[in-house]
NUGUMAR-417624 format. One record per residue: residue number from 0; residue in one letter; x, y, z of N, C-alpha, C, O in turn. Coordinates in Angstrom, 2 decimals. Layout:
N
<r><n>NUM</n><res>a</res><n_xx>X</n_xx><n_yy>Y</n_yy><n_zz>Z</n_zz><ca_xx>X</ca_xx><ca_yy>Y</ca_yy><ca_zz>Z</ca_zz><c_xx>X</c_xx><c_yy>Y</c_yy><c_zz>Z</c_zz><o_xx>X</o_xx><o_yy>Y</o_yy><o_zz>Z</o_zz></r>
...
This chain:
66
<r><n>0</n><res>m</res><n_xx>-50.03</n_xx><n_yy>-46.12</n_yy><n_zz>-48.72</n_zz><ca_xx>-49.89</ca_xx><ca_yy>-46.58</ca_yy><ca_zz>-49.97</ca_zz><c_xx>-50.21</c_xx><c_yy>-48.09</c_yy><c_zz>-50.20</c_zz><o_xx>-50.71</o_xx><o_yy>-48.53</o_yy><o_zz>-51.24</o_zz></r>
<r><n>1</n><res>m</res><n_xx>-49.88</n_xx><n_yy>-48.82</n_yy><n_zz>-49.15</n_zz><ca_xx>-50.27</ca_xx><ca_yy>-50.27</ca_yy><ca_zz>-49.39</ca_zz><c_xx>-51.79</c_xx><c_yy>-50.55</c_yy><c_zz>-48.92</c_zz><o_xx>-52.28</o_xx><o_yy>-51.67</o_yy><o_zz>-49.04</o_zz></r>
<r><n>2</n><res>m</res><n_xx>-52.48</n_xx><n_yy>-49.47</n_yy><n_zz>-48.40</n_zz><ca_xx>-53.80</ca_xx><ca_yy>-49.72</ca_yy><ca_zz>-48.24</ca_zz><c_xx>-54.67</c_xx><c_yy>-49.58</c_yy><c_zz>-49.48</c_zz><o_xx>-55.72</o_xx><o_yy>-50.18</o_yy><o_zz>-49.73</o_zz></r>
<r><n>3</n><res>q</res><n_xx>-54.04</n_xx><n_yy>-48.70</n_yy><n_zz>-50.22</n_zz><ca_xx>-54.62</ca_xx><ca_yy>-48.33</ca_yy><ca_zz>-51.48</ca_zz><c_xx>-54.73</c_xx><c_yy>-49.52</c_yy><c_zz>-52.44</c_zz><o_xx>-55.68</o_xx><o_yy>-49.81</o_yy><o_zz>-53.16</o_zz></r>
<r><n>4</n><res>d</res><n_xx>-53.60</n_xx><n_yy>-50.15</n_yy><n_zz>-52.32</n_zz><ca_xx>-53.34</ca_xx><ca_yy>-51.37</ca_yy><ca_zz>-53.21</ca_zz><c_xx>-54.13</c_xx><c_yy>-52.52</c_yy><c_zz>-52.74</c_zz><o_xx>-54.48</o_xx><o_yy>-53.37</o_yy><o_zz>-53.56</o_zz></r>
<r><n>5</n><res>n</res><n_xx>-54.46</n_xx><n_yy>-52.64</n_yy><n_zz>-51.48</n_zz><ca_xx>-55.26</ca_xx><ca_yy>-53.68</ca_yy><ca_zz>-51.16</ca_zz><c_xx>-56.92</c_xx><c_yy>-53.42</c_yy><c_zz>-51.61</c_zz><o_xx>-57.68</o_xx><o_yy>-54.27</o_yy><o_zz>-52.07</o_zz></r>
<r><n>6</n><res>k</res><n_xx>-57.16</n_xx><n_yy>-52.19</n_yy><n_zz>-51.37</n_zz><ca_xx>-58.62</ca_xx><ca_yy>-51.76</ca_yy><ca_zz>-51.90</ca_zz><c_xx>-58.79</c_xx><c_yy>-51.96</c_yy><c_zz>-53.42</c_zz><o_xx>-59.86</o_xx><o_yy>-52.24</o_yy><o_zz>-53.96</o_zz></r>
<r><n>7</n><res>k</res><n_xx>-57.75</n_xx><n_yy>-51.80</n_yy><n_zz>-53.95</n_zz><ca_xx>-57.95</ca_xx><ca_yy>-52.12</ca_yy><ca_zz>-55.56</ca_zz><c_xx>-57.91</c_xx><c_yy>-53.30</c_yy><c_zz>-55.56</c_zz><o_xx>-58.81</o_xx><o_yy>-53.74</o_yy><o_zz>-56.27</o_zz></r>
<r><n>8</n><res>r</res><n_xx>-57.16</n_xx><n_yy>-54.27</n_yy><n_zz>-55.00</n_zz><ca_xx>-57.20</ca_xx><ca_yy>-55.75</ca_yy><ca_zz>-55.35</ca_zz><c_xx>-58.40</c_xx><c_yy>-56.30</c_yy><c_zz>-54.85</c_zz><o_xx>-58.96</o_xx><o_yy>-57.18</o_yy><o_zz>-55.51</o_zz></r>
<r><n>9</n><res>n</res><n_xx>-58.94</n_xx><n_yy>-55.86</n_yy><n_zz>-53.63</n_zz><ca_xx>-60.35</ca_xx><ca_yy>-56.48</ca_yy><ca_zz>-53.16</ca_zz><c_xx>-61.39</c_xx><c_yy>-56.08</c_yy><c_zz>-54.16</c_zz><o_xx>-62.22</o_xx><o_yy>-56.92</o_yy><o_zz>-54.51</o_zz></r>
<r><n>10</n><res>s</res><n_xx>-61.41</n_xx><n_yy>-54.86</n_yy><n_zz>-54.65</n_zz><ca_xx>-62.35</ca_xx><ca_yy>-54.43</ca_yy><ca_zz>-55.42</ca_zz><c_xx>-62.25</c_xx><c_yy>-55.19</c_yy><c_zz>-56.92</c_zz><o_xx>-63.29</o_xx><o_yy>-55.29</o_yy><o_zz>-57.58</o_zz></r>
<r><n>11</n><res>y</res><n_xx>-61.06</n_xx><n_yy>-55.70</n_yy><n_zz>-57.44</n_zz><ca_xx>-60.87</ca_xx><ca_yy>-56.45</ca_yy><ca_zz>-58.71</ca_zz><c_xx>-61.36</c_xx><c_yy>-57.77</c_yy><c_zz>-58.25</c_zz><o_xx>-61.98</o_xx><o_yy>-58.36</o_yy><o_zz>-59.13</o_zz></r>
<r><n>12</n><res>w</res><n_xx>-61.27</n_xx><n_yy>-58.34</n_yy><n_zz>-57.23</n_zz><ca_xx>-61.73</ca_xx><ca_yy>-59.82</ca_yy><ca_zz>-56.76</ca_zz><c_xx>-63.28</c_xx><c_yy>-59.76</c_yy><c_zz>-56.78</c_zz><o_xx>-64.01</o_xx><o_yy>-60.46</o_yy><o_zz>-57.49</o_zz></r>
<r><n>13</n><res>r</res><n_xx>-63.70</n_xx><n_yy>-58.76</n_yy><n_zz>-55.84</n_zz><ca_xx>-65.24</ca_xx><ca_yy>-58.55</ca_yy><ca_zz>-55.78</ca_zz><c_xx>-66.10</c_xx><c_yy>-58.44</c_yy><c_zz>-57.19</c_zz><o_xx>-67.24</o_xx><o_yy>-58.87</o_yy><o_zz>-57.37</o_zz></r>
<r><n>14</n><res>q</res><n_xx>-65.23</n_xx><n_yy>-57.75</n_yy><n_zz>-58.15</n_zz><ca_xx>-65.87</ca_xx><ca_yy>-57.93</ca_yy><ca_zz>-59.65</ca_zz><c_xx>-65.85</c_xx><c_yy>-59.13</c_yy><c_zz>-60.36</c_zz><o_xx>-66.72</o_xx><o_yy>-59.50</o_yy><o_zz>-61.15</o_zz></r>
<r><n>15</n><res>v</res><n_xx>-64.57</n_xx><n_yy>-59.85</n_yy><n_zz>-60.00</n_zz><ca_xx>-64.50</ca_xx><ca_yy>-60.98</ca_yy><ca_zz>-60.92</ca_zz><c_xx>-65.40</c_xx><c_yy>-62.05</c_yy><c_zz>-60.13</c_zz><o_xx>-66.06</o_xx><o_yy>-62.82</o_yy><o_zz>-60.83</o_zz></r>
<r><n>16</n><res>m</res><n_xx>-65.47</n_xx><n_yy>-62.15</n_yy><n_zz>-58.97</n_zz><ca_xx>-66.52</ca_xx><ca_yy>-63.10</ca_yy><ca_zz>-58.34</ca_zz><c_xx>-67.91</c_xx><c_yy>-62.70</c_yy><c_zz>-58.84</c_zz><o_xx>-68.63</o_xx><o_yy>-63.58</o_yy><o_zz>-59.33</o_zz></r>
<r><n>17</n><res>s</res><n_xx>-68.31</n_xx><n_yy>-61.49</n_yy><n_zz>-58.77</n_zz><ca_xx>-69.70</ca_xx><ca_yy>-61.07</ca_yy><ca_zz>-59.17</ca_zz><c_xx>-69.94</c_xx><c_yy>-61.61</c_yy><c_zz>-60.63</c_zz><o_xx>-70.87</o_xx><o_yy>-62.34</o_yy><o_zz>-60.94</o_zz></r>
<r><n>18</n><res>d</res><n_xx>-68.91</n_xx><n_yy>-61.11</n_yy><n_zz>-61.53</n_zz><ca_xx>-68.96</ca_xx><ca_yy>-61.72</ca_yy><ca_zz>-62.91</ca_zz><c_xx>-69.29</c_xx><c_yy>-63.35</c_yy><c_zz>-62.90</c_zz><o_xx>-70.29</o_xx><o_yy>-63.86</o_yy><o_zz>-63.42</o_zz></r>
<r><n>19</n><res>i</res><n_xx>-68.33</n_xx><n_yy>-64.00</n_yy><n_zz>-62.27</n_zz><ca_xx>-68.54</ca_xx><ca_yy>-65.53</ca_yy><ca_zz>-62.35</ca_zz><c_xx>-70.03</c_xx><c_yy>-65.87</c_yy><c_zz>-61.78</c_zz><o_xx>-70.65</o_xx><o_yy>-66.78</o_yy><o_zz>-62.33</o_zz></r>
<r><n>20</n><res>a</res><n_xx>-70.55</n_xx><n_yy>-65.22</n_yy><n_zz>-60.79</n_zz><ca_xx>-72.08</ca_xx><ca_yy>-65.37</ca_yy><ca_zz>-60.25</ca_zz><c_xx>-72.89</c_xx><c_yy>-65.31</c_yy><c_zz>-61.39</c_zz><o_xx>-73.77</o_xx><o_yy>-66.14</o_yy><o_zz>-61.59</o_zz></r>
<r><n>21</n><res>v</res><n_xx>-72.63</n_xx><n_yy>-64.27</n_yy><n_zz>-62.23</n_zz><ca_xx>-73.76</ca_xx><ca_yy>-63.69</ca_yy><ca_zz>-63.29</ca_zz><c_xx>-73.81</c_xx><c_yy>-64.93</c_yy><c_zz>-64.48</c_zz><o_xx>-74.79</o_xx><o_yy>-65.38</o_yy><o_zz>-65.07</o_zz></r>
<r><n>22</n><res>v</res><n_xx>-72.29</n_xx><n_yy>-65.32</n_yy><n_zz>-64.58</n_zz><ca_xx>-72.37</ca_xx><ca_yy>-66.27</ca_yy><ca_zz>-65.67</ca_zz><c_xx>-72.95</c_xx><c_yy>-67.39</c_yy><c_zz>-65.20</c_zz><o_xx>-73.70</o_xx><o_yy>-67.94</o_yy><o_zz>-66.00</o_zz></r>
<r><n>23</n><res>i</res><n_xx>-72.77</n_xx><n_yy>-68.10</n_yy><n_zz>-63.71</n_zz><ca_xx>-73.25</ca_xx><ca_yy>-69.44</ca_yy><ca_zz>-63.38</ca_zz><c_xx>-74.72</c_xx><c_yy>-69.26</c_yy><c_zz>-63.26</c_zz><o_xx>-75.35</o_xx><o_yy>-70.28</o_yy><o_zz>-63.53</o_zz></r>
<r><n>24</n><res>r</res><n_xx>-75.51</n_xx><n_yy>-68.07</n_yy><n_zz>-62.87</n_zz><ca_xx>-76.77</ca_xx><ca_yy>-67.94</ca_yy><ca_zz>-62.95</ca_zz><c_xx>-77.46</c_xx><c_yy>-67.95</c_yy><c_zz>-64.34</c_zz><o_xx>-78.62</o_xx><o_yy>-68.32</o_yy><o_zz>-64.52</o_zz></r>
<r><n>25</n><res>k</res><n_xx>-76.61</n_xx><n_yy>-67.50</n_yy><n_zz>-65.32</n_zz><ca_xx>-76.96</ca_xx><ca_yy>-67.47</ca_yy><ca_zz>-66.63</ca_zz><c_xx>-77.15</c_xx><c_yy>-68.94</c_yy><c_zz>-67.28</c_zz><o_xx>-78.11</o_xx><o_yy>-69.23</o_yy><o_zz>-68.01</o_zz></r>
<r><n>26</n><res>y</res><n_xx>-76.22</n_xx><n_yy>-69.73</n_yy><n_zz>-66.96</n_zz><ca_xx>-75.93</ca_xx><ca_yy>-70.89</ca_yy><ca_zz>-67.66</ca_zz><c_xx>-76.06</c_xx><c_yy>-72.07</c_yy><c_zz>-66.57</c_zz><o_xx>-75.34</o_xx><o_yy>-73.07</o_yy><o_zz>-66.58</o_zz></r>
<r><n>27</n><res>r</res><n_xx>-77.08</n_xx><n_yy>-71.81</n_yy><n_zz>-65.63</n_zz><ca_xx>-77.35</ca_xx><ca_yy>-72.73</ca_yy><ca_zz>-64.28</ca_zz><c_xx>-77.71</c_xx><c_yy>-74.16</c_yy><c_zz>-64.84</c_zz><o_xx>-76.98</o_xx><o_yy>-75.10</o_yy><o_zz>-64.53</o_zz></r>
<r><n>28</n><res>n</res><n_xx>-78.94</n_xx><n_yy>-74.38</n_yy><n_zz>-65.77</n_zz><ca_xx>-79.45</ca_xx><ca_yy>-75.23</ca_yy><ca_zz>-66.24</ca_zz><c_xx>-78.52</c_xx><c_yy>-76.13</c_yy><c_zz>-67.14</c_zz><o_xx>-78.47</o_xx><o_yy>-77.35</o_yy><o_zz>-66.96</o_zz></r>
<r><n>29</n><res>i</res><n_xx>-77.89</n_xx><n_yy>-75.58</n_yy><n_zz>-67.98</n_zz><ca_xx>-76.89</ca_xx><ca_yy>-76.25</ca_yy><ca_zz>-69.03</ca_zz><c_xx>-75.64</c_xx><c_yy>-76.68</c_yy><c_zz>-68.11</c_zz><o_xx>-75.13</o_xx><o_yy>-77.77</o_yy><o_zz>-68.33</o_zz></r>
<r><n>30</n><res>l</res><n_xx>-75.11</n_xx><n_yy>-75.85</n_yy><n_zz>-67.06</n_zz><ca_xx>-74.07</ca_xx><ca_yy>-76.41</ca_yy><ca_zz>-66.14</ca_zz><c_xx>-74.45</c_xx><c_yy>-77.67</c_yy><c_zz>-65.40</c_zz><o_xx>-73.69</o_xx><o_yy>-78.58</o_yy><o_zz>-65.09</o_zz></r>
<r><n>31</n><res>t</res><n_xx>-75.90</n_xx><n_yy>-77.58</n_yy><n_zz>-65.12</n_zz><ca_xx>-76.32</ca_xx><ca_yy>-78.75</ca_yy><ca_zz>-64.24</ca_zz><c_xx>-76.41</c_xx><c_yy>-79.99</c_yy><c_zz>-64.96</c_zz><o_xx>-75.96</o_xx><o_yy>-81.03</o_yy><o_zz>-64.47</o_zz></r>
<r><n>32</n><res>i</res><n_xx>-77.01</n_xx><n_yy>-79.96</n_yy><n_zz>-66.20</n_zz><ca_xx>-77.06</ca_xx><ca_yy>-80.86</ca_yy><ca_zz>-67.08</ca_zz><c_xx>-75.48</c_xx><c_yy>-81.50</c_yy><c_zz>-67.48</c_zz><o_xx>-75.22</o_xx><o_yy>-82.70</o_yy><o_zz>-67.50</o_zz></r>
<r><n>33</n><res>l</res><n_xx>-74.56</n_xx><n_yy>-80.48</n_yy><n_zz>-67.77</n_zz><ca_xx>-73.24</ca_xx><ca_yy>-81.20</ca_yy><ca_zz>-68.12</ca_zz><c_xx>-72.63</c_xx><c_yy>-82.03</c_yy><c_zz>-66.86</c_zz><o_xx>-72.05</o_xx><o_yy>-83.10</o_yy><o_zz>-67.06</o_zz></r>
<r><n>34</n><res>l</res><n_xx>-72.78</n_xx><n_yy>-81.50</n_yy><n_zz>-65.55</n_zz><ca_xx>-72.40</ca_xx><ca_yy>-82.05</ca_yy><ca_zz>-64.35</ca_zz><c_xx>-72.92</c_xx><c_yy>-83.43</c_yy><c_zz>-64.30</c_zz><o_xx>-72.18</o_xx><o_yy>-84.38</o_yy><o_zz>-64.04</o_zz></r>
<r><n>35</n><res>a</res><n_xx>-74.20</n_xx><n_yy>-83.54</n_yy><n_zz>-64.57</n_zz><ca_xx>-74.70</ca_xx><ca_yy>-84.77</ca_yy><ca_zz>-64.49</ca_zz><c_xx>-74.27</c_xx><c_yy>-85.86</c_yy><c_zz>-65.42</c_zz><o_xx>-74.07</o_xx><o_yy>-87.04</o_yy><o_zz>-65.15</o_zz></r>
<r><n>36</n><res>l</res><n_xx>-74.17</n_xx><n_yy>-85.17</n_yy><n_zz>-66.67</n_zz><ca_xx>-73.69</ca_xx><ca_yy>-86.22</ca_yy><ca_zz>-67.72</ca_zz><c_xx>-71.99</c_xx><c_yy>-86.67</c_yy><c_zz>-67.34</c_zz><o_xx>-71.53</o_xx><o_yy>-87.78</o_yy><o_zz>-67.62</o_zz></r>
<r><n>37</n><res>v</res><n_xx>-71.45</n_xx><n_yy>-85.90</n_yy><n_zz>-66.86</n_zz><ca_xx>-69.96</ca_xx><ca_yy>-85.94</ca_yy><ca_zz>-66.31</ca_zz><c_xx>-70.02</c_xx><c_yy>-86.94</c_yy><c_zz>-65.46</c_zz><o_xx>-69.23</o_xx><o_yy>-87.87</o_yy><o_zz>-65.63</o_zz></r>
<r><n>38</n><res>g</res><n_xx>-70.98</n_xx><n_yy>-86.99</n_yy><n_zz>-64.33</n_zz><ca_xx>-70.88</ca_xx><ca_yy>-88.00</ca_yy><ca_zz>-63.28</ca_zz><c_xx>-71.47</c_xx><c_yy>-89.30</c_yy><c_zz>-63.69</c_zz><o_xx>-71.06</o_xx><o_yy>-90.33</o_yy><o_zz>-63.15</o_zz></r>
<r><n>39</n><res>i</res><n_xx>-72.46</n_xx><n_yy>-89.35</n_yy><n_zz>-64.68</n_zz><ca_xx>-73.08</ca_xx><ca_yy>-90.31</ca_yy><ca_zz>-65.37</ca_zz><c_xx>-71.91</c_xx><c_yy>-91.09</c_yy><c_zz>-66.14</c_zz><o_xx>-71.83</o_xx><o_yy>-92.30</o_yy><o_zz>-65.93</o_zz></r>
<r><n>40</n><res>g</res><n_xx>-70.96</n_xx><n_yy>-90.46</n_yy><n_zz>-67.05</n_zz><ca_xx>-70.01</ca_xx><ca_yy>-91.07</ca_yy><ca_zz>-67.68</ca_zz><c_xx>-68.95</c_xx><c_yy>-91.72</c_yy><c_zz>-67.10</c_zz><o_xx>-68.41</o_xx><o_yy>-92.76</o_yy><o_zz>-67.49</o_zz></r>
<r><n>41</n><res>i</res><n_xx>-68.58</n_xx><n_yy>-90.74</n_yy><n_zz>-65.73</n_zz><ca_xx>-67.46</ca_xx><ca_yy>-91.60</ca_yy><ca_zz>-64.83</ca_zz><c_xx>-67.98</c_xx><c_yy>-92.77</c_yy><c_zz>-64.45</c_zz><o_xx>-67.23</o_xx><o_yy>-93.73</o_yy><o_zz>-64.59</o_zz></r>
<r><n>42</n><res>m</res><n_xx>-69.26</n_xx><n_yy>-93.00</n_yy><n_zz>-63.93</n_zz><ca_xx>-69.73</ca_xx><ca_yy>-94.10</ca_yy><ca_zz>-63.34</ca_zz><c_xx>-69.79</c_xx><c_yy>-95.31</c_yy><c_zz>-64.37</c_zz><o_xx>-69.49</o_xx><o_yy>-96.46</o_yy><o_zz>-64.05</o_zz></r>
<r><n>43</n><res>a</res><n_xx>-70.23</n_xx><n_yy>-94.91</n_yy><n_zz>-65.71</n_zz><ca_xx>-70.30</ca_xx><ca_yy>-95.75</ca_yy><ca_zz>-66.79</ca_zz><c_xx>-69.11</c_xx><c_yy>-96.37</c_yy><c_zz>-66.98</c_zz><o_xx>-69.00</o_xx><o_yy>-97.59</o_yy><o_zz>-67.10</o_zz></r>
<r><n>44</n><res>y</res><n_xx>-67.99</n_xx><n_yy>-95.44</n_yy><n_zz>-67.01</n_zz><ca_xx>-66.62</ca_xx><ca_yy>-96.05</ca_yy><ca_zz>-67.48</ca_zz><c_xx>-66.01</c_xx><c_yy>-97.04</c_yy><c_zz>-66.29</c_zz><o_xx>-65.29</o_xx><o_yy>-98.02</o_yy><o_zz>-66.48</o_zz></r>
<r><n>45</n><res>y</res><n_xx>-66.44</n_xx><n_yy>-96.58</n_yy><n_zz>-65.14</n_zz><ca_xx>-65.97</ca_xx><ca_yy>-97.34</ca_yy><ca_zz>-63.95</ca_zz><c_xx>-66.68</c_xx><c_yy>-98.66</c_yy><c_zz>-63.96</c_zz><o_xx>-66.03</o_xx><o_yy>-99.66</o_yy><o_zz>-63.65</o_zz></r>
<r><n>46</n><res>d</res><n_xx>-67.79</n_xx><n_yy>-98.75</n_yy><n_zz>-64.23</n_zz><ca_xx>-68.59</ca_xx><ca_yy>-100.06</ca_yy><ca_zz>-64.27</ca_zz><c_xx>-68.15</c_xx><c_yy>-100.71</c_yy><c_zz>-65.34</c_zz><o_xx>-68.22</o_xx><o_yy>-101.93</o_yy><o_zz>-65.17</o_zz></r>
<r><n>47</n><res>y</res><n_xx>-67.64</n_xx><n_yy>-100.32</n_yy><n_zz>-66.57</n_zz><ca_xx>-67.20</ca_xx><ca_yy>-100.93</ca_yy><ca_zz>-67.81</ca_zz><c_xx>-65.77</c_xx><c_yy>-101.40</c_yy><c_zz>-67.47</c_zz><o_xx>-65.42</o_xx><o_yy>-102.51</o_yy><o_zz>-67.88</o_zz></r>
<r><n>48</n><res>c</res><n_xx>-65.06</n_xx><n_yy>-100.78</n_yy><n_zz>-66.88</n_zz><ca_xx>-63.72</ca_xx><ca_yy>-101.47</ca_yy><ca_zz>-66.45</ca_zz><c_xx>-63.56</c_xx><c_yy>-102.33</c_yy><c_zz>-65.47</c_zz><o_xx>-62.56</o_xx><o_yy>-103.05</o_yy><o_zz>-65.38</o_zz></r>
<r><n>49</n><res>d</res><n_xx>-64.57</n_xx><n_yy>-102.34</n_yy><n_zz>-64.63</n_zz><ca_xx>-64.60</ca_xx><ca_yy>-103.51</ca_yy><ca_zz>-63.64</ca_zz><c_xx>-63.58</c_xx><c_yy>-103.69</c_yy><c_zz>-62.92</c_zz><o_xx>-63.16</o_xx><o_yy>-102.88</o_yy><o_zz>-62.10</o_zz></r>
<r><n>50</n><res>t</res><n_xx>-63.00</n_xx><n_yy>-105.00</n_yy><n_zz>-63.23</n_zz><ca_xx>-61.74</ca_xx><ca_yy>-105.37</ca_yy><ca_zz>-62.46</ca_zz><c_xx>-60.45</c_xx><c_yy>-104.81</c_yy><c_zz>-62.76</c_zz><o_xx>-59.52</o_xx><o_yy>-104.90</o_yy><o_zz>-61.96</o_zz></r>
<r><n>51</n><res>t</res><n_xx>-60.35</n_xx><n_yy>-104.20</n_yy><n_zz>-63.98</n_zz><ca_xx>-58.83</ca_xx><ca_yy>-103.60</ca_yy><ca_zz>-64.43</ca_zz><c_xx>-58.78</c_xx><c_yy>-102.37</c_yy><c_zz>-63.66</c_zz><o_xx>-57.69</o_xx><o_yy>-101.83</o_yy><o_zz>-63.49</o_zz></r>
<r><n>52</n><res>c</res><n_xx>-60.04</n_xx><n_yy>-101.77</n_yy><n_zz>-63.09</n_zz><ca_xx>-59.83</ca_xx><ca_yy>-100.68</ca_yy><ca_zz>-62.35</ca_zz><c_xx>-59.87</c_xx><c_yy>-101.06</c_yy><c_zz>-60.70</c_zz><o_xx>-60.20</o_xx><o_yy>-100.21</o_yy><o_zz>-59.87</o_zz></r>
<r><n>53</n><res>s</res><n_xx>-59.53</n_xx><n_yy>-102.26</n_yy><n_zz>-60.38</n_zz><ca_xx>-59.51</ca_xx><ca_yy>-102.56</ca_yy><ca_zz>-59.07</ca_zz><c_xx>-58.22</c_xx><c_yy>-101.81</c_yy><c_zz>-58.49</c_zz><o_xx>-58.25</o_xx><o_yy>-101.51</o_yy><o_zz>-57.30</o_zz></r>
<r><n>54</n><res>y</res><n_xx>-57.49</n_xx><n_yy>-101.61</n_yy><n_zz>-58.99</n_zz><ca_xx>-56.10</ca_xx><ca_yy>-100.91</ca_yy><ca_zz>-58.35</ca_zz><c_xx>-56.46</c_xx><c_yy>-99.38</c_yy><c_zz>-57.89</c_zz><o_xx>-55.69</o_xx><o_yy>-98.74</o_yy><o_zz>-57.18</o_zz></r>
<r><n>55</n><res>l</res><n_xx>-57.73</n_xx><n_yy>-98.84</n_yy><n_zz>-58.37</n_zz><ca_xx>-58.10</ca_xx><ca_yy>-97.42</ca_yy><ca_zz>-57.75</ca_zz><c_xx>-58.46</c_xx><c_yy>-97.45</c_yy><c_zz>-56.34</c_zz><o_xx>-59.44</o_xx><o_yy>-98.07</o_yy><o_zz>-55.92</o_zz></r>
<r><n>56</n><res>k</res><n_xx>-57.64</n_xx><n_yy>-96.77</n_yy><n_zz>-55.59</n_zz><ca_xx>-57.89</ca_xx><ca_yy>-96.92</ca_yy><ca_zz>-54.27</ca_zz><c_xx>-58.00</c_xx><c_yy>-95.16</c_yy><c_zz>-53.75</c_zz><o_xx>-57.52</o_xx><o_yy>-94.19</o_yy><o_zz>-54.34</o_zz></r>
<r><n>57</n><res>g</res><n_xx>-58.66</n_xx><n_yy>-95.18</n_yy><n_zz>-52.69</n_zz><ca_xx>-58.76</ca_xx><ca_yy>-93.74</ca_yy><ca_zz>-51.93</ca_zz><c_xx>-60.17</c_xx><c_yy>-93.00</c_yy><c_zz>-52.63</c_zz><o_xx>-61.13</o_xx><o_yy>-93.63</o_yy><o_zz>-53.09</o_zz></r>
<r><n>58</n><res>d</res><n_xx>-60.04</n_xx><n_yy>-91.41</n_yy><n_zz>-52.59</n_zz><ca_xx>-61.24</ca_xx><ca_yy>-91.03</ca_yy><ca_zz>-53.03</ca_zz><c_xx>-60.76</c_xx><c_yy>-89.52</c_yy><c_zz>-53.66</c_zz><o_xx>-59.78</o_xx><o_yy>-88.85</o_yy><o_zz>-53.33</o_zz></r>
<r><n>59</n><res>i</res><n_xx>-61.82</n_xx><n_yy>-89.21</n_yy><n_zz>-54.71</n_zz><ca_xx>-61.71</ca_xx><ca_yy>-88.18</ca_yy><ca_zz>-55.34</ca_zz><c_xx>-62.97</c_xx><c_yy>-87.14</c_yy><c_zz>-54.85</c_zz><o_xx>-64.15</o_xx><o_yy>-87.39</o_yy><o_zz>-55.06</o_zz></r>
<r><n>60</n><res>l</res><n_xx>-62.44</n_xx><n_yy>-85.85</n_yy><n_zz>-54.11</n_zz><ca_xx>-63.54</ca_xx><ca_yy>-85.06</ca_yy><ca_zz>-53.69</ca_zz><c_xx>-64.16</c_xx><c_yy>-85.55</c_yy><c_zz>-52.72</c_zz><o_xx>-65.25</o_xx><o_yy>-84.98</o_yy><o_zz>-52.62</o_zz></r>
<r><n>61</n><res>g</res><n_xx>-63.97</n_xx><n_yy>-86.55</n_yy><n_zz>-51.74</n_zz><ca_xx>-64.64</ca_xx><ca_yy>-87.29</ca_yy><ca_zz>-50.91</ca_zz><c_xx>-65.54</c_xx><c_yy>-88.31</c_yy><c_zz>-51.39</c_zz><o_xx>-66.37</o_xx><o_yy>-88.76</o_yy><o_zz>-50.59</o_zz></r>
<r><n>62</n><res>i</res><n_xx>-65.50</n_xx><n_yy>-88.83</n_yy><n_zz>-52.84</n_zz><ca_xx>-66.22</ca_xx><ca_yy>-89.97</ca_yy><ca_zz>-53.16</ca_zz><c_xx>-65.19</c_xx><c_yy>-91.06</c_yy><c_zz>-53.26</c_zz><o_xx>-64.15</o_xx><o_yy>-90.94</o_yy><o_zz>-53.90</o_zz></r>
<r><n>63</n><res>d</res><n_xx>-65.55</n_xx><n_yy>-92.18</n_yy><n_zz>-52.57</n_zz><ca_xx>-64.91</ca_xx><ca_yy>-93.43</ca_yy><ca_zz>-52.41</ca_zz><c_xx>-64.73</c_xx><c_yy>-94.18</c_yy><c_zz>-53.84</c_zz><o_xx>-65.73</o_xx><o_yy>-94.56</o_yy><o_zz>-54.45</o_zz></r>
<r><n>64</n><res>l</res><n_xx>-63.38</n_xx><n_yy>-94.39</n_yy><n_zz>-54.37</n_zz><ca_xx>-63.28</ca_xx><ca_yy>-95.07</ca_yy><ca_zz>-55.53</ca_zz><c_xx>-63.33</c_xx><c_yy>-96.69</c_yy><c_zz>-55.40</c_zz><o_xx>-62.45</o_xx><o_yy>-97.38</o_yy><o_zz>-55.91</o_zz></r>
<r><n>65</n><res>k</res><n_xx>-64.26</n_xx><n_yy>-97.17</n_yy><n_zz>-54.79</n_zz><ca_xx>-64.50</ca_xx><ca_yy>-98.71</ca_yy><ca_zz>-54.39</ca_zz><c_xx>-64.99</c_xx><c_yy>-99.22</c_yy><c_zz>-55.81</c_zz><o_xx>-65.30</o_xx><o_yy>-100.40</o_yy><o_zz>-55.97</o_zz></r>
């Protein structure tokens, strides 16, 4: 009985991941542009706040906050 539940769960997650992959493939160009704009916006904001953001320390997703 437990084995059947695991198979159903695995099948469900496999389908979910497949659906996500389809959406990413369909909107790949738009997602790339949006991520680039978000990155540019973050860098512009950080440049704008200059010394007022000097208290920021550490990293986010491996990107140093210097």
